[in-house]
DSSP file (Angstrom, degrees, kcal/mol; ACC not computed):
  #  RESIDUE AA STRUCTURE BP1 BP2  ACC     N-H-->O    O-->H-N    N-H-->O    O-->H-N    TCO  KAPPA ALPHA  PHI   PSI    X-CA   Y-CA   Z-CA
    1    1 A M     >        0   0    0      0, 0.0     4,-1.6     0, 0.0     5,-0.1   0.000 360.0 360.0 360.0 -32.8    0.0    0.0    0.0
    2    2 A I  H  >  +     0   0    0      1,-0.2     4,-2.2     2,-0.2     5,-0.2   0.890 360.0  56.6 -68.2 -38.2    2.8    2.4    0.8
    3    3 A F  H  > S+     0   0    0      1,-0.2     4,-1.9     2,-0.2    -1,-0.2   0.882 104.6  52.9 -59.9 -38.7    4.4    1.7   -2.7
    4    4 A K  H  > S+     0   0    0      1,-0.2     4,-2.2     2,-0.2    -1,-0.2   0.926 109.2  49.0 -66.9 -41.7    1.1    2.9   -4.4
    5    5 A H  H  X S+     0   0    0     -4,-1.6     4,-2.4     1,-0.2    -1,-0.2   0.904 109.0  53.1 -65.4 -37.6    1.2    6.2   -2.3
    6    6 A E  H  X S+     0   0    0     -4,-2.2     4,-2.4     2,-0.2    -1,-0.2   0.898 109.1  49.2 -63.2 -38.8    4.8    6.7   -3.3
    7    7 A I  H  X S+     0   0    0     -4,-1.9     4,-2.0     2,-0.2    -2,-0.2   0.946 111.1  48.6 -66.6 -45.7    3.9    6.3   -7.0
    8    8 A I  H  X S+     0   0    0     -4,-2.2     4,-2.1     1,-0.2    -2,-0.2   0.917 111.1  51.8 -56.3 -49.2    1.1    8.8   -6.7
    9    9 A L  H  X S+     0   0    0     -4,-2.4     4,-2.5     1,-0.2    -1,-0.2   0.876 107.1  52.4 -57.0 -44.1    3.4   11.2   -5.0
   10   10 A I  H  X S+     0   0    0     -4,-2.4     4,-2.5     2,-0.2    -1,-0.2   0.905 109.5  49.1 -60.8 -42.3    6.0   11.0   -7.7
   11   11 A F  H  X S+     0   0    0     -4,-2.0     4,-2.2     2,-0.2    -2,-0.2   0.890 110.6  50.9 -68.3 -36.6    3.3   11.8  -10.4
   12   12 A I  H  X S+     0   0    0     -4,-2.1     4,-2.0     2,-0.2    -2,-0.2   0.909 110.8  47.9 -60.8 -46.6    2.1   14.7   -8.4
   13   13 A L  H  X S+     0   0    0     -4,-2.5     4,-2.4     2,-0.2    -2,-0.2   0.887 111.6  50.3 -62.7 -42.1    5.7   16.1   -8.0
   14   14 A M  H  X S+     0   0    0     -4,-2.5     4,-2.2     2,-0.2    -2,-0.2   0.911 111.9  48.3 -63.2 -41.6    6.3   15.6  -11.8
   15   15 A A  H  X S+     0   0    0     -4,-2.2     4,-2.0     1,-0.2    -2,-0.2   0.879 111.9  49.2 -66.8 -37.7    3.1   17.4  -12.6
   16   16 A Y  H  X S+     0   0    0     -4,-2.0     4,-1.2     2,-0.2    -2,-0.2   0.922 111.4  49.0 -71.9 -40.4    3.9   20.3  -10.3
   17   17 A R  H >< S+     0   0    0     -4,-2.4     3,-0.6     1,-0.2    -2,-0.2   0.929 111.9  48.8 -61.0 -43.8    7.4   20.6  -11.7
   18   18 A S  H >< S+     0   0    0     -4,-2.2     3,-1.1     1,-0.2    -1,-0.2   0.872 108.2  55.5 -61.1 -40.1    6.0   20.6  -15.3
   19   19 A A  H 3< S+     0   0    0     -4,-2.0    -1,-0.2     1,-0.2    -2,-0.2   0.722 109.6  45.9 -64.4 -27.4    3.5   23.3  -14.3
   20   20 A N  T << S+     0   0    0     -4,-1.2    31,-0.7    -3,-0.6     2,-0.3   0.199 110.4  56.9-107.8  13.0    6.1   25.6  -13.0
   21   21 A S  S <  S-     0   0    0     -3,-1.1     2,-0.2    29,-0.2    29,-0.1  -0.925  72.6-129.6-138.1 164.6    8.5   25.4  -15.9
   22   22 A I        -     0   0    0     27,-0.3    26,-2.6    -2,-0.3     2,-0.4  -0.698  13.8-125.2-113.3 167.4    8.3   25.9  -19.6
   23   23 A R  E     -A   47   0A   0     -2,-0.2    78,-4.1    24,-0.2    79,-0.4  -0.862  27.5-169.8-111.6 144.9    9.3   23.9  -22.6
   24   24 A C  E     -A   46   0A   0     22,-2.5    22,-2.9    -2,-0.4     2,-0.2  -0.927  29.4-104.1-132.9 157.4   11.7   25.3  -25.3
   25   25 A Y  E     -A   45   0A   0     -2,-0.3     2,-0.5    20,-0.2    20,-0.2  -0.585  38.5-155.5 -73.2 142.0   12.8   24.3  -28.8
   26   26 A K        +     0   0    0     18,-2.6    18,-0.3    -2,-0.2     2,-0.3  -0.984  30.2 123.9-129.5 121.9   16.3   22.9  -28.6
   27   27 A C  E     -B   71   0B   0     44,-1.6    44,-2.4    -2,-0.5     2,-0.3  -0.981  35.4-155.7-165.0 164.3   18.8   22.9  -31.6
   28   28 A L  E     +B   70   0B   0     -2,-0.3     2,-0.3    42,-0.2    42,-0.2  -0.964  33.7 140.2-142.2 130.5   22.1   23.8  -32.8
   29   29 A G  E     -B   69   0B   0     40,-2.2    40,-2.9    -2,-0.3     2,-0.2  -0.992  42.8-112.8-162.2 162.5   22.8   24.3  -36.5
   30   30 A N  E >   -B   68   0B   0     -2,-0.3     3,-1.0    38,-0.2     5,-0.3  -0.637  32.0-114.7-102.9 169.8   24.6   26.4  -39.1
   31   31 A F  T 3  S+     0   0    0     36,-2.4    37,-0.1     1,-0.2    -1,-0.1   0.485 103.0  81.8 -84.9   0.5   23.0   28.6  -41.7
   32   32 A A  T 3  S+     0   0    0     35,-0.3    -1,-0.2     2,-0.0     2,-0.2   0.820 106.6  26.7 -69.1 -30.8   24.3   26.4  -44.6
   33   33 A D  S <  S-     0   0    0     -3,-1.0     3,-0.3     0, 0.0    -4,-0.0  -0.665  86.9-119.5-120.8-177.6   21.3   24.2  -43.9
   34   34 A D    >>  +     0   0    0     -2,-0.2     3,-1.3     1,-0.2     4,-0.5   0.146  69.2 122.7-109.3  22.1   18.0   25.0  -42.3
   35   35 A S  T 34 S+     0   0    0     -5,-0.3    -1,-0.2     1,-0.3    -4,-0.1   0.697  89.0  18.2 -62.8 -23.2   18.2   22.8  -39.2
   36   36 A C  T 34 S+     0   0    0     -6,-0.3    -1,-0.3    -3,-0.3    71,-0.1   0.060 100.5  98.2-135.0  27.7   17.8   25.5  -36.7
   37   37 A Q  T <4 S-     0   0    0     -3,-1.3    70,-1.9     1,-0.2    71,-0.5   0.916  83.4  -1.5 -91.6 -49.2   16.3   28.4  -38.6
   38   38 A S  S >X S-     0   0    0     -4,-0.5     3,-2.3    68,-0.2     4,-0.7  -0.920  74.9 -93.2-147.7 167.6   12.5   28.6  -38.2
   39   39 A E  G >4 S+     0   0    0     65,-0.7     3,-0.9    -2,-0.3    66,-0.1   0.800 115.9  67.2 -58.7 -32.2    9.6   26.8  -36.5
   40   40 A G  G 34 S+     0   0    0      1,-0.2    -1,-0.3     3,-0.0     0, 0.0   0.745 106.7  40.2 -61.5 -24.0    9.0   24.6  -39.6
   41   41 A Y  G <4 S+     0   0    0     -3,-2.3     2,-0.4    -7,-0.1    -1,-0.2   0.482  94.6 101.1-100.4  -5.4   12.3   22.9  -39.1
   42   42 A L    <<  +     0   0    0     -3,-0.9    -6,-0.1    -4,-0.7   -15,-0.1  -0.660  26.6 143.9 -87.0 133.3   12.2   22.6  -35.3
   43   43 A S        +     0   0    0     -2,-0.4     2,-0.4   -17,-0.2    -1,-0.2   0.586  44.8  87.4-136.4 -32.4   11.2   19.3  -33.8
   44   44 A D        +     0   0    0    -18,-0.3   -18,-2.6     2,-0.0     2,-0.4  -0.589  50.5 178.2 -80.7 125.2   13.2   18.8  -30.6
   45   45 A V  E     -A   25   0A   0     -2,-0.4     2,-0.3   -20,-0.2   -20,-0.2  -0.981   8.8-161.0-128.6 141.7   11.6   20.3  -27.5
   46   46 A E  E     -A   24   0A   0    -22,-2.9   -22,-2.5    -2,-0.4     2,-0.6  -0.899  21.2-120.7-121.6 151.1   13.1   20.1  -24.0
   47   47 A Q  E     -A   23   0A   0     -2,-0.3   -24,-0.2   -24,-0.2    26,-0.1  -0.806  34.3-139.6 -85.6 119.4   11.5   20.6  -20.6
   48   48 A C        -     0   0    0    -26,-2.6     2,-0.1    -2,-0.6     3,-0.1  -0.324  17.1-104.3 -78.9 162.5   13.2   23.4  -18.7
   49   49 A Q    >   -     0   0    0      1,-0.1     3,-2.1     4,-0.1   -27,-0.3  -0.472  55.1 -80.2 -74.8 158.6   14.1   23.4  -15.0
   50   50 A E  T 3  S+     0   0    0      1,-0.3   -29,-0.2   -29,-0.1    -1,-0.1  -0.403 120.9  22.2 -62.6 137.2   11.9   25.6  -12.9
   51   51 A G  T 3  S+     0   0    0    -31,-0.7    -1,-0.3     1,-0.3   -30,-0.1   0.212  96.6 126.0  90.1 -11.9   13.0   29.3  -13.2
   52   52 A D    <   -     0   0    0     -3,-2.1    -1,-0.3    23,-0.1     2,-0.3  -0.297  45.8-148.2 -77.7 163.9   14.7   28.7  -16.6
   53   53 A I  E     -C   74   0B   0     21,-2.9    21,-2.1    -3,-0.1     2,-0.4  -0.776  18.1-110.0-121.2 167.0   14.1   30.7  -19.8
   54   54 A C  E     -CD  73  96B   0     42,-3.2    42,-2.1    -2,-0.3     2,-0.3  -0.795  36.8-165.2 -94.6 145.3   14.1   29.8  -23.4
   55   55 A Y  E     -CD  72  95B   0     17,-2.5    17,-1.5    -2,-0.4     2,-0.3  -0.884  16.1-169.0-129.7 164.6   16.9   31.4  -25.5
   56   56 A L  E     +CD  71  94B   0     38,-1.9    38,-2.5    -2,-0.3     2,-0.3  -0.962  18.9 174.1-149.9 126.0   17.7   31.9  -29.2
   57   57 A E  E     -CD  70  93B   0     13,-2.6    13,-1.9    -2,-0.3     2,-0.4  -0.964  22.2-154.0-141.5 158.4   21.1   33.1  -30.3
   58   58 A K  E     +CD  69  92B   0     34,-2.9    34,-1.8    -2,-0.3    33,-1.5  -0.995  17.8 177.1-133.7 125.4   23.1   33.7  -33.4
   59   59 A T  E     -CD  68  90B   0      9,-2.5     9,-2.9    -2,-0.4     2,-0.4  -0.811  16.9-142.7-122.9 164.2   26.9   33.6  -33.6
   60   60 A Y  E     -C   67   0B   0     29,-1.8     2,-0.7    -2,-0.3     7,-0.2  -0.998   3.0-151.3-133.1 132.0   29.4   34.0  -36.5
   61   61 A S  E  >> -C   66   0B   0      5,-3.0     4,-1.7    -2,-0.4     5,-1.4  -0.897   5.1-170.0 -99.5 109.0   32.6   32.1  -37.0
   62   62 A V  T  45S+     0   0    0     -2,-0.7    -1,-0.2     2,-0.2     5,-0.0   0.894  88.0  56.5 -63.6 -38.8   35.2   34.1  -38.9
   63   63 A V  T  45S+     0   0    0      1,-0.2    -1,-0.2    -3,-0.1    -2,-0.0   0.920 121.0  27.3 -59.1 -47.1   37.3   31.0  -39.3
   64   64 A F  T  45S-     0   0    0      2,-0.2    -1,-0.2     0, 0.0    -2,-0.2   0.571  98.6-133.3 -91.5 -12.1   34.6   29.0  -41.0
   65   65 A E  T  <5 +     0   0    0     -4,-1.7     2,-0.4     1,-0.2    -3,-0.2   0.911  64.8 127.5  56.6  44.7   32.8   32.0  -42.4
   66   66 A L  E   < - C   0  61B   0     -5,-1.4    -5,-3.0   -36,-0.0     2,-0.3  -0.972  56.4-137.6-131.5 146.7   29.5   30.4  -41.1
   67   67 A A  E     - C   0  60B   0     -2,-0.4   -36,-2.4    -7,-0.2     2,-0.4  -0.791  23.1-157.6 -94.6 144.2   26.7   31.8  -39.0
   68   68 A F  E     -BC  30  59B   0     -9,-2.9    -9,-2.5    -2,-0.3     2,-0.3  -0.950   4.7-157.3-124.5 147.1   25.3   29.4  -36.3
   69   69 A G  E     -BC  29  58B   0    -40,-2.9   -40,-2.2    -2,-0.4     2,-0.3  -0.915  10.5-176.6-119.2 148.0   22.0   29.4  -34.5
   70   70 A A  E     +BC  28  57B   0    -13,-1.9   -13,-2.6    -2,-0.3     2,-0.3  -0.996   4.8 179.5-148.0 145.9   21.1   27.8  -31.2
   71   71 A R  E     +BC  27  56B   0    -44,-2.4   -44,-1.6    -2,-0.3     2,-0.3  -0.970  26.0  97.0-140.9 151.6   18.0   27.4  -29.1
   72   72 A G  E     - C   0  55B   0    -17,-1.5   -17,-2.5    -2,-0.3     2,-0.3  -0.993  64.8 -45.9 164.8-166.7   17.2   25.8  -25.8
   73   73 A C  E     + C   0  54B   0     -2,-0.3     2,-0.3   -19,-0.2   -19,-0.2  -0.696  56.8 156.7 -93.8 150.8   16.6   26.2  -22.0
   74   74 A A  E     - C   0  53B   0    -21,-2.1   -21,-2.9    -2,-0.3   -25,-0.0  -0.968  45.3 -78.4-160.0 171.5   19.0   28.3  -19.9
   75   75 A K    >   -     0   0    0     -2,-0.3     3,-2.1   -23,-0.2     4,-0.2  -0.410  53.0-104.2 -70.6 154.0   19.3   30.3  -16.7
   76   76 A P  T 3  S+     0   0    0      0, 0.0     3,-0.3     0, 0.0     4,-0.2   0.706 120.4  51.2 -61.1 -20.2   17.8   33.8  -16.8
   77   77 A N  T 3> S+     0   0    0      1,-0.2     4,-2.1     2,-0.1     5,-0.2   0.177  76.1 114.4 -96.7  15.3   21.3   35.5  -17.2
   78   78 A F  H <> S+     0   0    0     -3,-2.1     4,-2.6     1,-0.2     5,-0.2   0.920  73.7  47.8 -56.3 -48.6   22.3   33.3  -20.1
   79   79 A C  H  > S+     0   0    0     -3,-0.3     4,-2.4    -4,-0.2    -1,-0.2   0.931 111.9  49.8 -61.1 -44.4   22.5   36.1  -22.8
   80   80 A E  H  > S+     0   0    0      1,-0.2     4,-1.7     2,-0.2    -1,-0.2   0.893 113.1  47.2 -63.4 -39.2   24.5   38.4  -20.6
   81   81 A E  H  X S+     0   0    0     -4,-2.1     4,-2.5     2,-0.2    -1,-0.2   0.902 111.0  52.2 -66.0 -41.8   27.0   35.5  -19.8
   82   82 A E  H  X S+     0   0    0     -4,-2.6     4,-3.0     1,-0.2     5,-0.4   0.892 107.3  51.1 -62.8 -41.1   27.2   34.6  -23.5
   83   83 A K  H  X S+     0   0    0     -4,-2.4     4,-2.1     1,-0.2    -1,-0.2   0.893 111.6  48.6 -65.0 -38.2   28.0   38.2  -24.5
   84   84 A K  H  < S+     0   0    0     -4,-1.7    -2,-0.2    -5,-0.2    -1,-0.2   0.932 116.3  44.0 -64.9 -42.1   30.8   38.3  -21.8
   85   85 A K  H  < S+     0   0    0     -4,-2.5    -2,-0.2     1,-0.2    -1,-0.2   0.899 128.1  23.2 -68.8 -42.7   32.2   35.0  -23.1
   86   86 A Y  H >< S-     0   0    0     -4,-3.0     3,-1.9     1,-0.2     4,-0.2   0.596  78.7-175.4-106.0 -14.1   32.0   35.5  -26.8
   87   87 A G  G >< S+     0   0    0     -4,-2.1     3,-1.0    -5,-0.4    -1,-0.2  -0.273  74.3   1.2  56.3-128.2   32.1   39.3  -27.2
   88   88 A R  G 3  S+     0   0    0      1,-0.2    -1,-0.3    26,-0.0    25,-0.1   0.692 123.0  70.4 -67.7 -18.3   31.7   40.2  -30.9
   89   89 A K  G <  S+     0   0    0     -3,-1.9   -29,-1.8    -6,-0.1     2,-0.9   0.866  86.2  74.9 -66.9 -31.4   31.4   36.6  -32.1
   90   90 A L  E <   +D   59   0B   0     -3,-1.0   -31,-0.2    -4,-0.2     3,-0.1  -0.728  62.5 174.3 -79.4 109.9   28.0   36.6  -30.4
   91   91 A R  E     +     0   0B   0    -33,-1.5    22,-0.4    -2,-0.9     2,-0.3   0.745  61.7   2.1 -92.4 -27.1   25.9   38.7  -32.8
   92   92 A W  E     +D   58   0B   0    -34,-1.8   -34,-2.9    20,-0.1     2,-0.3  -0.933  56.8 172.1-164.3 134.7   22.4   38.3  -31.3
   93   93 A C  E     +D   57   0B   0     -2,-0.3     2,-0.3   -36,-0.3   -36,-0.2  -0.978   6.6 172.8-146.0 134.0   20.9   36.7  -28.2
   94   94 A E  E     -D   56   0B   0    -38,-2.5   -38,-1.9    -2,-0.3     2,-0.3  -0.996  10.8-159.7-144.0 145.8   17.4   36.9  -26.8
   95   95 A S  E     +D   55   0B   0     -2,-0.3     2,-0.3   -40,-0.2   -40,-0.2  -0.841   8.9 178.7-124.9 161.6   15.5   35.2  -24.1
   96   96 A C  E     +D   54   0B   0    -42,-2.1   -42,-3.2    -2,-0.3     7,-0.1  -0.979  20.0 175.7-155.4 155.1   11.9   34.6  -23.2
   97   97 A N        +     0   0    0     -2,-0.3     3,-0.1   -44,-0.2   -46,-0.1   0.097  53.7 106.3-147.9  26.7    9.7   32.9  -20.6
   98   98 A T  S    S-     0   0    0      1,-0.2     2,-0.3     4,-0.0   -45,-0.0   0.894  87.2  -5.5 -76.1 -44.0    6.2   33.9  -21.6
   99   99 A T  S >  S-     0   0    0    -76,-0.1     3,-1.2   -77,-0.0    -1,-0.2  -0.914  88.0 -71.3-146.8 165.6    4.9   30.7  -23.1
  100  100 A D  T 3  S+     0   0    0     -2,-0.3   -76,-0.2     1,-0.3    -3,-0.1  -0.432 118.2   6.8 -60.3 135.9    6.0   27.1  -24.0
  101  101 A K  T 3  S+     0   0    0    -78,-4.1     3,-0.5     1,-0.1    -1,-0.3   0.790  77.6 152.0  62.0  34.8    8.2   27.2  -27.1
  102  102 A C    <   +     0   0    0     -3,-1.2     3,-0.4   -79,-0.4    -1,-0.1   0.551  61.1  74.1 -73.0  -7.4    8.5   31.0  -27.2
  103  103 A N        +     0   0    0      1,-0.2    -1,-0.3    -7,-0.1    -2,-0.1  -0.186  67.3 110.9 -95.3  41.6   11.9   30.7  -28.8
  104  104 A N        +     0   0    0     -3,-0.5   -65,-0.7    -2,-0.1    -1,-0.2   0.451  42.0 109.7 -96.5  -1.9   10.2   29.7  -32.1
  105  105 A Y  S    S-     0   0    0     -3,-0.4     2,-0.1   -67,-0.1    -3,-0.0  -0.414  75.3 -92.1 -85.6 158.8   10.7   32.6  -34.5
  106  106 A Q        +     0   0    0      1,-0.1   -68,-0.2    -2,-0.1    -1,-0.1  -0.369  35.9 177.0 -66.9 131.7   13.0   32.7  -37.5
  107  107 A I    >   +     0   0    0    -70,-1.9     3,-1.5   -71,-0.1    -1,-0.1   0.456  55.1  97.0-114.3  -2.6   16.5   33.9  -37.0
  108  108 A K  T 3  S+     0   0    0    -71,-0.5    -1,-0.1     1,-0.3   -70,-0.1   0.832  91.8  38.5 -57.8 -36.3   18.0   33.4  -40.5
  109  109 A Y  T 3  S+     0   0    0      2,-0.1     2,-0.4    -3,-0.0    -1,-0.3   0.276  78.9 124.8-104.8  12.6   17.4   37.0  -41.5
  110  110 A I    <   -     0   0    0     -3,-1.5    -3,-0.0     1,-0.1     2,-0.0  -0.595  64.8-122.4 -72.2 126.9   18.3   38.7  -38.3
  111  111 A K        -     0   0    0     -2,-0.4     2,-0.2     1,-0.1    -1,-0.1  -0.345  21.8-110.7 -73.6 151.1   21.1   41.2  -39.3
  112  112 A F        -     0   0    0      1,-0.0     2,-0.5    -2,-0.0    -1,-0.1  -0.562  25.7-127.7 -76.2 144.1   24.5   41.0  -37.6
  113  113 A K              0   0    0    -22,-0.4    -1,-0.0    -2,-0.2   -21,-0.0  -0.813 360.0 360.0 -90.1 131.7   25.4   43.8  -35.3
  114  114 A E              0   0    0     -2,-0.5    -1,-0.1   -23,-0.0   -26,-0.0   0.429 360.0 360.0 -91.6 360.0   28.7   45.4  -36.1
C-alpha cells in the first residue's frame, strides 16, 4: 500500500514541476542548412528546469565563415553571460519565458550587429 502512495506522490511532483517550468525548442545548426532556422524545421523540445528561460542566439565564426543558430533552455542570465564569453562573435541573443516554445521565431534574416 505504501508503494502505491509513493507512485502517486511521484506523479504529483512531476506534474507540479512541469506546471512551474516551460518547454523550449532545442537545436544547434549552421546557416548552410535550415536545421535551426525557423519553426517549420524545429522538432526537438526540452522541458526546462523551474526558473529557466528559453533562449535563441546567433553567432558567427570568422574561421569557418559560417553563422550558427542555437535554441534551448537556460538560466535567466544566459544571454549576458554569452556576451561576456564570446564578445563580438555573439551577434544576437534573446530570451523569453512567456509561453511554451516561445523561442520559435525565425533567426535566419536577423542582421548582424557590427
